[in-house]
C-alpha positions as CSV (number, residue, x, y, z in Angstrom):
1,M,5.3,0.7,-17.3
2,K,8.3,-0.5,-17.9
3,F,9.0,-3.7,-19.7
4,Q,9.5,-5.9,-17.1
5,T,7.0,-4.7,-15.0
6,A,4.1,-4.9,-18.2
7,V,5.3,-8.1,-18.6
8,A,5.5,-9.0,-15.0
9,A,1.8,-8.2,-15.1
10,A,0.4,-10.5,-17.1
11,C,2.1,-12.8,-15.3
12,L,5.0,-14.4,-13.5
13,L,8.0,-14.2,-15.9
14,A,9.8,-17.4,-16.6
15,A,12.9,-17.6,-14.0
16,T,16.7,-18.0,-16.0
17,T,17.0,-20.2,-13.2
18,V,16.1,-22.9,-11.1
19,I,16.6,-23.7,-7.4
20,R,17.7,-27.8,-8.3
21,A,18.6,-29.1,-11.7
22,E,16.2,-32.5,-12.4
23,V,16.7,-34.7,-15.4
24,F,13.0,-35.4,-15.4
25,E,10.0,-34.1,-15.5
26,Q,7.7,-34.7,-12.1
27,I,3.7,-33.6,-11.9
28,L,3.6,-32.2,-8.7
29,V,-0.5,-31.5,-9.5
30,K,-3.1,-32.1,-12.2
31,V,-6.0,-29.9,-12.8
32,N,-9.6,-30.8,-14.3
33,G,-6.1,-32.7,-16.8
34,D,-4.2,-29.7,-16.7
35,I,-0.4,-30.2,-15.0
36,F,2.0,-28.3,-12.5
37,T,5.4,-29.7,-12.9
38,K,8.4,-29.3,-10.4
39,S,10.0,-27.4,-12.8
40,D,6.8,-24.7,-13.3
41,L,7.1,-24.6,-8.9
42,E,10.8,-23.6,-9.3
43,Q,10.6,-20.9,-11.8
44,R,7.9,-19.4,-9.4
45,Q,9.8,-20.3,-6.6
46,V,12.8,-18.5,-8.0
47,A,10.4,-15.4,-9.8
48,M,8.9,-14.7,-6.6
49,L,12.0,-14.5,-4.4
50,R,13.0,-12.2,-7.0
51,Q,9.9,-10.1,-6.6
52,K,10.5,-10.0,-2.5
53,G,14.1,-8.6,-3.1
54,Q,15.3,-11.7,-1.8
55,Q,19.2,-12.5,-2.6
56,I,20.3,-16.1,-1.2
57,D,23.5,-16.6,-1.4
58,P,25.2,-19.8,-1.4
59,K,27.9,-19.4,0.0
60,N,26.5,-18.0,3.1
61,D,23.8,-20.5,3.5
62,P,25.5,-23.8,2.7
63,K,22.9,-26.0,4.1
64,N,20.4,-24.4,2.3
65,E,18.7,-23.2,5.9
66,Q,17.5,-19.9,4.6
67,L,16.6,-21.1,1.2
68,R,14.2,-23.6,3.1
69,K,12.4,-21.1,5.5
70,A,12.1,-18.8,2.5
71,L,10.3,-21.3,0.5
72,D,8.5,-22.5,3.5
73,E,6.8,-18.7,3.6
74,I,6.2,-18.6,-0.5
75,T,4.8,-21.8,-1.3
76,P,1.6,-21.6,-0.1
77,Q,0.8,-18.7,-1.6
78,I,2.3,-19.8,-4.7
79,M,-0.1,-23.5,-5.1
80,V,-2.9,-21.8,-3.8
81,D,-2.6,-19.0,-6.8
82,V,-1.1,-21.4,-9.4
83,V,-4.6,-24.0,-8.9
84,D,-7.1,-20.6,-8.6
85,E,-5.4,-19.8,-12.3
86,L,-6.0,-22.7,-13.6
87,L,-9.2,-23.1,-12.6
88,L,-9.8,-19.3,-13.8
89,S,-8.5,-19.8,-17.1
90,Q,-10.4,-23.1,-17.6
91,R,-14.0,-21.6,-16.8
92,G,-12.4,-18.4,-19.1
93,K,-11.8,-20.8,-22.0
94,E,-15.2,-22.6,-21.8
95,L,-17.1,-18.9,-21.9
96,G,-14.9,-18.5,-25.0
97,Y,-12.7,-15.5,-24.2
98,R,-9.5,-15.8,-26.4
99,L,-7.2,-13.1,-27.0
100,S,-7.7,-11.5,-30.0
101,D,-4.4,-10.8,-32.7
102,E,-6.1,-7.1,-32.3
103,Q,-5.9,-7.2,-28.9
104,F,-2.3,-8.7,-28.4
105,K,-1.3,-6.2,-31.1
106,S,-2.6,-3.0,-29.5
107,V,-0.6,-4.1,-26.0
108,V,2.4,-5.1,-28.1
109,D,2.5,-1.6,-29.6
110,S,1.5,-0.1,-26.2
111,I,4.2,-2.3,-23.9
112,K,7.0,-1.2,-26.9
113,K,5.8,2.9,-27.0
114,E,5.7,3.0,-23.0
115,N,9.6,1.9,-22.8
116,K,10.6,3.7,-25.9
117,I,11.3,0.6,-28.2
118,E,12.0,1.5,-31.7
119,N,11.9,-1.2,-34.0
120,E,11.6,-5.0,-33.9
121,E,14.9,-6.3,-32.8
122,Q,14.8,-4.0,-29.9
123,F,11.4,-5.8,-28.7
124,Q,12.9,-9.2,-29.4
125,A,16.4,-8.2,-27.4
126,A,13.9,-6.8,-25.1
127,L,12.7,-10.4,-24.6
128,K,15.2,-12.6,-25.0
129,S,16.4,-10.5,-22.2
130,E,13.2,-12.0,-19.8
131,N,13.7,-15.5,-21.3
132,M,10.9,-15.3,-23.1
133,T,9.4,-15.6,-26.7
134,M,6.8,-14.1,-28.6
135,A,4.4,-16.8,-27.8
136,D,5.6,-16.9,-24.4
137,L,4.4,-13.2,-24.0
138,R,1.5,-13.8,-25.9
139,R,0.6,-17.2,-24.1
140,N,0.7,-15.2,-20.4
141,L,-0.9,-12.2,-21.8
142,E,-3.8,-14.2,-22.9
143,K,-3.9,-16.2,-19.7
144,S,-3.7,-12.7,-17.9
145,M,-7.0,-11.1,-20.2
146,I,-9.2,-14.4,-20.1
147,I,-8.9,-14.4,-16.0
148,Q,-9.2,-10.8,-15.7
149,K,-12.5,-11.1,-17.7
150,V,-13.9,-14.3,-15.7
151,Q,-13.6,-12.2,-12.3
152,Q,-15.5,-8.9,-13.9
153,N,-17.6,-11.1,-15.9
154,E,-18.7,-14.1,-13.1
155,V,-18.0,-11.8,-10.2
156,T,-17.8,-7.7,-10.2
157,T,-21.0,-6.7,-12.6
158,K,-23.1,-9.3,-9.9
159,I,-22.6,-6.6,-7.5
160,G,-24.2,-3.9,-6.3
161,V,-24.5,-1.7,-2.9
162,T,-28.0,-0.8,-1.7
163,D,-28.8,1.8,0.4
164,E,-29.4,-0.4,3.3
165,E,-26.1,-1.8,3.4
166,A,-24.6,1.5,2.8
167,H,-26.2,3.6,6.0
168,K,-25.3,0.1,7.9
169,Y,-21.5,0.9,7.3
170,Y,-22.0,4.6,7.5
171,D,-22.6,4.1,11.3
172,S,-20.8,1.4,12.2
173,H,-17.5,3.1,11.0
174,R,-19.3,7.0,12.1
175,D,-15.3,7.6,13.1
176,T,-13.5,6.9,9.8
177,F,-15.9,9.8,8.8
178,T,-14.8,11.7,11.4
179,S,-12.4,14.6,10.8
180,V,-9.7,15.0,13.6
181,P,-9.8,18.4,15.7
182,S,-6.9,20.8,14.7
183,V,-5.2,24.0,15.6
184,T,-3.6,26.1,13.8
185,L,-0.8,28.3,16.0
186,R,1.9,31.2,15.9
187,E,5.1,31.0,17.6
188,I,8.1,33.5,19.3
189,L,10.3,31.9,21.1
190,V,13.2,33.3,23.4
191,A,16.2,30.6,23.0
192,T,18.3,30.2,25.7
193,T,20.7,28.0,23.7
194,D,20.8,27.5,19.9
195,G,19.4,24.0,20.0
196,K,23.3,22.4,19.6
197,G,23.8,22.8,23.6
198,A,25.5,26.1,23.5
199,V,23.9,28.9,25.9
200,V,23.1,31.7,24.0
201,A,21.3,33.5,27.4
202,S,20.5,33.0,30.4
203,D,17.5,32.3,32.3
204,D,16.5,35.6,33.6
205,Q,17.6,37.2,30.7
206,A,15.4,35.2,28.4
207,T,12.3,35.0,31.0
208,A,12.3,39.0,30.9
209,R,12.6,39.5,27.9
210,A,9.9,36.9,26.6
211,Q,7.9,38.6,28.9
212,A,8.6,41.7,27.8
213,L,7.4,40.4,24.3
214,R,4.1,39.0,26.0
215,S,3.6,43.0,27.0
216,R,4.1,44.3,23.6
217,V,1.5,42.1,22.0
218,T,-1.4,42.4,24.9
219,A,-0.6,46.6,24.4
220,G,-1.8,45.8,20.2
221,E,1.7,45.2,19.1
222,D,1.6,42.3,15.5
223,F,2.1,39.1,17.4
224,E,2.8,37.7,13.5
225,K,5.2,40.8,13.0
226,L,7.2,40.4,15.7
227,A,7.1,36.3,15.3
228,A,8.9,37.5,11.7
229,E,11.0,40.3,13.3
230,V,12.5,38.8,16.4
231,S,11.2,34.6,17.2
232,D,14.5,32.8,17.7
233,S,12.1,29.7,16.0
234,A,12.6,28.2,12.5
235,S,8.8,29.2,12.1
236,K,10.2,33.1,12.3
237,A,10.3,32.5,7.8
238,N,6.7,32.2,8.3
239,S,5.8,34.4,10.8
240,G,5.5,32.4,13.6
241,L,2.8,30.1,11.9
242,I,2.8,26.5,13.7
243,G,-0.2,24.2,11.9
244,P,-2.7,23.2,11.6
245,V,-1.5,20.5,13.9
246,S,-4.2,17.8,15.3
247,L,-5.2,17.4,19.4
248,T,-4.3,14.7,19.0
249,D,-0.7,15.2,18.0
250,I,0.6,17.1,20.8
251,S,1.4,17.0,24.5
252,P,-1.4,16.6,27.3
253,D,-0.3,19.6,28.6
254,L,0.2,22.2,25.5
255,K,-3.7,20.8,24.9
256,K,-4.8,22.0,28.5
257,L,-3.4,25.2,27.7
258,I,-5.3,25.4,24.6
259,D,-8.5,24.3,26.1
260,T,-8.4,27.6,28.0
261,M,-7.8,29.4,25.4
262,K,-10.0,31.3,22.7
263,V,-9.4,32.2,18.8
264,G,-7.0,35.1,19.7
265,D,-5.8,34.8,22.5
266,V,-1.9,34.5,23.9
267,S,-1.0,32.2,26.2
268,P,1.6,33.3,29.6
269,V,5.1,32.5,29.0
270,I,6.0,28.9,28.7
271,R,9.6,27.2,29.6
272,T,10.1,24.8,26.3
273,A,13.2,22.9,25.7
274,R,15.3,25.8,24.3
275,G,14.1,29.0,26.2
276,Y,10.6,30.7,26.1
277,Q,8.1,30.4,24.0
278,L,4.3,32.7,23.7
279,L,1.7,30.8,21.2
280,K,-1.1,32.7,20.0
281,L,-4.0,30.6,19.0
282,E,-5.0,30.9,15.2
283,T,-7.3,28.6,14.2
284,I,-9.2,25.8,15.7
285,T,-11.3,23.3,14.1
286,A,-13.4,21.4,15.8
287,A,-14.3,17.1,14.9
288,R,-16.9,17.0,12.3
289,T,-18.6,14.1,11.1
290,L,-18.9,13.8,7.3
291,P,-22.7,13.9,6.3
292,F,-23.9,10.5,4.7
293,D,-24.8,12.0,1.9
294,Q,-21.4,13.5,1.5
295,A,-19.8,10.3,2.0
296,R,-21.7,8.3,-0.7
297,D,-19.4,7.8,-3.1
298,Q,-16.4,6.5,-0.1
299,I,-18.8,3.8,1.5
300,S,-20.0,2.7,-1.9
301,D,-16.2,2.5,-3.0
302,R,-15.5,0.6,0.4
303,V,-18.7,-1.5,0.4
304,F,-17.9,-3.2,-2.4
305,A,-14.0,-3.6,-2.1
306,E,-15.5,-5.8,0.2
307,K,-18.3,-7.6,-1.4
308,R,-16.5,-7.9,-3.8
309,K,-12.8,-10.0,-2.1
310,L,-15.9,-11.8,0.0
311,E,-17.8,-13.0,-3.1
312,Y,-14.7,-13.3,-5.2
313,Q,-13.4,-16.0,-2.6
314,K,-16.6,-17.9,-2.8
315,Y,-16.6,-18.0,-6.3
316,L,-12.6,-19.7,-6.1
317,D,-14.0,-21.8,-3.4
318,K,-16.7,-23.1,-5.6
319,L,-14.6,-23.9,-8.9
320,R,-12.3,-25.6,-6.1
321,T,-14.9,-28.0,-5.2
322,Q,-16.0,-28.6,-8.6
323,A,-13.0,-29.3,-10.0
324,I,-11.2,-32.4,-10.3
325,I,-7.6,-31.9,-8.1
326,E,-5.1,-34.8,-8.7
327,W,-2.6,-33.8,-6.1
328,K,0.4,-36.2,-6.6
329,N,3.2,-34.9,-3.9
330,D,1.7,-34.5,-0.3
331,D,4.5,-31.4,0.9
332,V,2.6,-29.7,-2.0
333,K,-0.8,-30.7,-1.2
334,R,0.1,-29.5,2.6
335,A,1.4,-26.3,1.1
336,F,-1.7,-25.3,-1.2
337,D,-3.9,-26.5,2.8
338,Q,-1.8,-24.3,4.4
339,G,-2.6,-21.3,1.8
340,L,-6.1,-21.8,1.8
341,K,-5.5,-21.7,5.7
342,Q,-4.1,-18.5,5.1
343,I,-6.4,-16.8,2.9
344,Q,-9.4,-18.1,5.7
345,I,-7.6,-16.3,8.4
346,A,-6.8,-13.1,6.7
347,G,-10.8,-12.7,5.7
348,Q,-11.9,-13.2,9.4
């Protein structure tokens, strides 16, 4: 884990710049008494724009149109995250969760080791490059740890998957546990062009040669050996081997031809863009549905993930309903409501 990644995983990093400089501090929202300010929002916005790799040059955007559009896109999610983080942190503190000195030291030691930081001076320099102090790092790591523990203990540990739920999921998603039929072929190509448009043989010459090769194969010569010796295709290096190839990925005409063949059969001479081709059907694998018992672990993981997502949203809804949220800015409140609506639509 890179130093920047390790710190970002704990919390959004403090930004070194803000979108607009302000002399005063404006409170945007209070959540059970905890405040979130305009400067806090601007830092979040800058951090998210960086995460998305968006760099807006004021010279190319003198009217701030691109910036406003970008902020309109990211602010709804930011505000939902902010409120939820405050609520989860508050709940964790109610439950007595905290980051001990030993836990903090262990995390710091891991960051140093993974980033090959050999001494305290290098570590402090790395923190400074991220515009952070050791206190900032501890506060962010503690918040992250508390939120994770609340999620785990208040939601995840209370979720289970019954046999009835697993069977219901399996029955309604059987296609996801069914393999696609596939074939393995070998080819011999007699080329009429070199792949760049230059003619290397006439149609009559290529046809005659391909027919002669087919006769040799049907008379008992080894297709694999012939492909390695005479084929003009790149597959020659692999004795003409093609595949396995999903039957859904081949052309309708070729699938129609394969449907008439048995394993070991050699096709008639086929006209292709580069010349004339012979195909041998090596193997064909029919569609197979994984039995429920063999798919049980996959099913459990998927059902568990779906239930966890649903129950986590229910838990957050409950915390929001019980909270005292005081909005001090109508635009930010609208962004929050829009973010909630986006989550609701995504979950449908």
